[in-house]
C-alpha positions, 0 to 999 in steps of 0.5 A: 713767696713773701718779699721779706723772706727773700735772700739778698742774693738767691742766685749767688754764683750763678751766671747764664741761664739757657732757656728753650721752649719745648712742645706746643702746637708747632712742636718746638724743640722736638725731634724733627721740628722746624721751629726752635725757640731759645735764648739765655738770660743772666741770673743776676739780671733778674729781679730778686723775686724772679731770682728766688723763683728761679732758685726754687725751680732748680731746687724743687722743679715743678714736674712738667714731664707729663705733656698736656696737649699743645702746652709749652714746657721750658728747659732751663739749664745752668752751670754749677760746679763745672756741670750742667744742671737742667730742669724742665718746668711748666710754662706757668712756673717760669717768670715773664722776664725769662720768657722774654729772652726767647727768640724763634728761629727756623731750623734747616731741614 
């Protein structure tokens, strides 16, 4: 995406983006999993390029519903018009700044 086509504020009105890693070798976030990787980031804390990428992911999510063996998918959730809007996208589509907000934790049995 060319920088000259970026809106001045691609995520206008957006706030917190909740992020969760799913799948992978350890089965993060899957039913019965003992590991969870979650975090959040404020949309306006991202660079304009990452904001535009995030906007594009919510408007036109890249299908990550087909699981690739041991690959990660990411659930991204934002609040819009008092409703939650969630997309699940492939790891390759998620900006590095968003991936950096994740923290791993053990889940009690």
